Z-matrix of the N, CA and C atoms (Angstrom, degrees):
N
C 1 1.449
C 2 1.533 1 108.41
N 3 1.305 2 115.68 1 123.60
C 4 1.452 3 120.35 2 178.54
C 5 1.525 4 109.75 3 -95.95
N 6 1.297 5 115.91 4 139.00
C 7 1.461 6 121.08 5 179.33
C 8 1.521 7 108.83 6 -110.55
N 9 1.303 8 115.87 7 90.11
C 10 1.453 9 119.56 8 174.97
C 11 1.528 10 109.08 9 -101.65
N 12 1.317 11 117.97 10 166.57
C 13 1.478 12 120.36 11 -175.87
C 14 1.526 13 114.02 12 -58.80
N 15 1.320 14 118.71 13 -26.64
C 16 1.467 15 119.14 14 -178.86
C 17 1.522 16 112.12 15 -68.67
N 18 1.330 17 117.60 16 -25.87
C 19 1.462 18 118.82 17 177.63
C 20 1.526 19 111.31 18 -71.46
N 21 1.329 20 116.88 19 -27.78
C 22 1.465 21 119.64 20 177.38
C 23 1.527 22 111.44 21 -74.86
N 24 1.325 23 117.60 22 -25.08
C 25 1.469 24 120.40 23 176.72
C 26 1.522 25 111.37 24 -65.69
N 27 1.325 26 116.42 25 -25.08
C 28 1.465 27 120.08 26 -179.72
C 29 1.522 28 110.67 27 -66.31
N 30 1.318 29 117.31 28 -37.32
C 31 1.472 30 119.83 29 -178.56
C 32 1.523 31 112.50 30 -98.54
N 33 1.325 32 118.20 31 7.94
C 34 1.456 33 121.18 32 179.61
C 35 1.536 34 113.15 33 -57.81
N 36 1.343 35 120.63 34 -43.03
C 37 1.478 36 118.55 35 177.30
C 38 1.527 37 113.18 36 -60.03
N 39 1.325 38 117.49 37 -38.34
C 40 1.465 39 119.83 38 178.56
C 41 1.522 40 111.11 39 -68.32
N 42 1.325 41 116.91 40 -38.21
C 43 1.462 42 120.33 41 177.92
C 44 1.526 43 109.97 42 -64.11
N 45 1.331 44 116.92 43 -43.45
C 46 1.464 45 120.36 44 179.26
C 47 1.525 46 111.76 45 -64.22
N 48 1.330 47 117.51 46 -35.76
C 49 1.469 48 120.02 47 176.25
C 50 1.526 49 111.76 48 -64.70
N 51 1.311 50 116.95 49 -40.43
C 52 1.468 51 120.52 50 178.47
C 53 1.528 52 110.03 51 -64.87
N 54 1.341 53 117.33 52 -40.14
C 55 1.465 54 120.61 53 177.20
C 56 1.528 55 110.22 54 -63.76
N 57 1.336 56 117.10 55 -42.83
C 58 1.471 57 120.75 56 178.40
C 59 1.525 58 110.98 57 -62.37
N 60 1.308 59 117.65 58 -40.81
C 61 1.463 60 120.77 59 177.95
C 62 1.528 61 110.08 60 -61.90
N 63 1.328 62 117.08 61 -42.31
C 64 1.456 63 120.70 62 177.90
C 65 1.510 64 112.24 63 -62.28
N 66 1.329 65 117.02 64 -41.17
C 67 1.470 66 121.03 65 179.14
C 68 1.524 67 110.40 66 -64.76
N 69 1.325 68 116.72 67 -44.10
C 70 1.466 69 120.19 68 -179.38
C 71 1.526 70 110.85 69 -64.28
N 72 1.322 71 117.42 70 -42.63
C 73 1.463 72 119.78 71 178.34
C 74 1.524 73 111.47 72 -65.47
N 75 1.320 74 117.34 73 -38.97
C 76 1.457 75 120.51 74 177.85
C 77 1.525 76 111.43 75 -65.44
N 78 1.332 77 116.71 76 -41.94
C 79 1.463 78 120.18 77 177.61
C 80 1.523 79 111.70 78 -63.57
N 81 1.321 80 116.86 79 -35.04
C 82 1.457 81 120.63 80 179.44
C 83 1.522 82 111.24 81 -64.54
N 84 1.318 83 115.96 82 -34.97
C 85 1.461 84 119.80 83 -179.99
C 86 1.526 85 111.12 84 -79.12
N 87 1.321 86 117.58 85 -38.05
C 88 1.457 87 121.66 86 -171.98
C 89 1.526 88 112.79 87 -81.80
N 90 1.323 89 117.63 88 -40.28
C 91 1.466 90 120.46 89 -173.45
C 92 1.523 91 111.98 90 -75.07
N 93 1.325 92 114.57 91 152.17
C 94 1.459 93 120.69 92 175.56
C 95 1.524 94 109.34 93 -77.08
N 96 1.321 95 116.20 94 168.68
C 97 1.460 96 121.28 95 -176.33
C 98 1.525 97 112.74 96 -58.24
N 99 1.336 98 116.66 97 -38.80
C 100 1.471 99 119.53 98 -178.07
C 101 1.525 100 111.58 99 -70.31
N 102 1.311 101 118.07 100 -27.78
C 103 1.456 102 122.18 101 -176.14
C 104 1.531 103 113.20 102 -90.23
N 105 1.289 104 117.99 103 -8.89
C 106 1.469 105 121.19 104 -175.98
C 107 1.528 106 113.38 105 -69.50
N 108 1.327 107 116.95 106 -12.47
C 109 1.465 108 118.95 107 177.37
C 110 1.521 109 111.30 108 -66.07
N 111 1.317 110 117.05 109 -23.10
C 112 1.466 111 120.86 110 -179.45
C 113 1.527 112 112.32 111 -76.24
N 114 1.308 113 118.58 112 -12.35
C 115 1.463 114 121.03 113 -179.75
C 116 1.531 115 110.68 114 -63.41
N 117 1.308 116 117.39 115 -35.09
C 118 1.463 117 120.47 116 177.47
C 119 1.512 118 112.03 117 -62.94
N 120 1.336 119 116.46 118 -39.64
C 121 1.467 120 120.20 119 177.59
C 122 1.520 121 111.52 120 -68.82
N 123 1.321 122 116.82 121 -37.23
C 124 1.460 123 120.05 122 177.04
C 125 1.532 124 109.92 123 -64.22
N 126 1.312 125 116.41 124 -41.47
C 127 1.464 126 120.41 125 178.84
C 128 1.520 127 111.14 126 -64.60
N 129 1.327 128 117.52 127 -46.61
C 130 1.465 129 120.85 128 179.62
C 131 1.529 130 111.21 129 -62.99
N 132 1.314 131 117.20 130 -43.42
C 133 1.466 132 120.25 131 178.12
C 134 1.513 133 112.18 132 -65.04
N 135 1.312 134 116.89 133 -39.57
C 136 1.463 135 120.60 134 177.75
C 137 1.514 136 112.24 135 -64.97
N 138 1.328 137 116.50 136 -40.83
C 139 1.467 138 119.27 137 177.82
C 140 1.520 139 111.49 138 -65.67
N 141 1.325 140 117.80 139 -39.53
C 142 1.469 141 120.21 140 175.26
C 143 1.518 142 110.98 141 -63.80
N 144 1.332 143 116.80 142 -39.68
C 145 1.449 144 121.79 143 178.16
C 146 1.529 145 111.16 144 -61.45
N 147 1.325 146 117.56 145 -31.39
C 148 1.465 147 121.95 146 179.24
C 149 1.528 148 111.18 147 -84.82
N 150 1.325 149 118.02 148 -41.89
C 151 1.464 150 121.91 149 -172.99
C 152 1.525 151 112.45 150 -70.62
N 153 1.317 152 118.64 151 -40.75
C 154 1.471 153 120.68 152 -174.80
C 155 1.531 154 112.19 153 -61.25
N 156 1.338 155 120.89 154 -49.00
C 157 1.473 156 118.00 155 176.94
C 158 1.523 157 113.17 156 -64.78
N 159 1.331 158 116.80 157 -33.93
C 160 1.460 159 119.40 158 179.56
C 161 1.528 160 110.26 159 -63.23
N 162 1.314 161 117.76 160 -42.02
C 163 1.458 162 120.71 161 -179.41
C 164 1.528 163 112.45 162 -66.38
N 165 1.322 164 117.66 163 -32.55
C 166 1.460 165 120.26 164 -176.92
C 167 1.520 166 114.22 165 -90.62
N 168 1.323 167 118.24 166 -32.88
C 169 1.463 168 119.79 167 -170.79
C 170 1.519 169 114.87 168 -109.68
N 171 1.299 170 119.83 169 -21.17
C 172 1.458 171 121.40 170 -176.92
C 173 1.519 172 109.91 171 -103.00
N 174 1.316 173 116.27 172 79.03
C 175 1.463 174 122.56 173 178.51
C 176 1.522 175 109.45 174 -104.62
N 177 1.328 176 118.03 175 114.62
C 178 1.462 177 118.89 176 178.15
C 179 1.526 178 111.24 177 -72.63
N 180 1.308 179 115.32 178 158.90
C 181 1.460 180 121.45 179 -179.96
C 182 1.521 181 112.00 180 -85.62
N 183 1.304 182 115.28 181 -166.40
C 184 1.474 183 121.34 182 -179.50
C 185 1.524 184 111.46 183 -68.42
N 186 1.324 185 116.82 184 -41.69
C 187 1.456 186 120.61 185 -178.59
C 188 1.524 187 109.22 186 -103.23
N 189 1.317 188 117.64 187 147.76
C 190 1.468 189 120.25 188 178.65
C 191 1.527 190 111.03 189 -64.51
N 192 1.317 191 116.08 190 143.35
C 193 1.458 192 121.81 191 177.62
C 194 1.521 193 108.30 192 -112.55
N 195 1.322 194 116.13 193 137.04
C 196 1.457 195 121.31 194 179.73
C 197 1.520 196 109.57 195 -107.65
N 198 1.329 197 116.01 196 135.09
C 199 1.452 198 122.76 197 178.61
C 200 1.509 199 109.65 198 -127.77
N 201 1.326 200 115.43 199 163.22
C 202 1.456 201 123.32 200 177.12
C 203 1.525 202 111.22 201 53.59
N 204 1.314 203 116.37 202 47.39
C 205 1.457 204 121.15 203 176.76
C 206 1.518 205 113.37 204 69.23
N 207 1.324 206 118.18 205 27.48
C 208 1.453 207 122.30 206 179.71
C 209 1.514 208 114.40 207 89.08
N 210 1.340 209 117.40 208 2.16
C 211 1.468 210 120.47 209 -179.13
C 212 1.530 211 111.52 210 -74.22
N 213 1.339 212 116.84 211 -27.69
C 214 1.453 213 121.31 212 -179.51
C 215 1.509 214 108.49 213 -121.95
N 216 1.316 215 116.21 214 127.02
C 217 1.462 216 122.42 215 179.06
C 218 1.521 217 108.15 216 -115.46
N 219 1.329 218 115.89 217 124.58
C 220 1.465 219 121.39 218 -179.45
C 221 1.524 220 108.19 219 -105.41
N 222 1.326 221 115.09 220 110.00
C 223 1.466 222 121.44 221 175.52
C 224 1.506 223 108.53 222 -148.49
N 225 1.314 224 117.26 223 -179.08
C 226 1.455 225 120.40 224 -175.83
C 227 1.532 226 112.73 225 -67.96
N 228 1.311 227 118.41 226 -28.78
C 229 1.457 228 120.27 227 177.94
C 230 1.525 229 110.84 228 -69.70
N 231 1.329 230 116.45 229 -39.37
C 232 1.478 231 120.65 230 -178.92
C 233 1.494 232 111.48 231 -70.64
């Protein structure tokens, strides 16, 4: 199994989601009660930041592609 940079692009949306979850949890701990209403906006903005590139750049082909030894399958259903 070769690990080239293109294989890491396959899991980039999942990595970005984990980073967003960490930011939201950190904001929940750090912000005061009155400021916690902004966490919803941070979450919505972060999800848009993740979804827009995925919709434009991650287009699967006709046949399913397997990455990471078959652990990740890239197809239209996924």
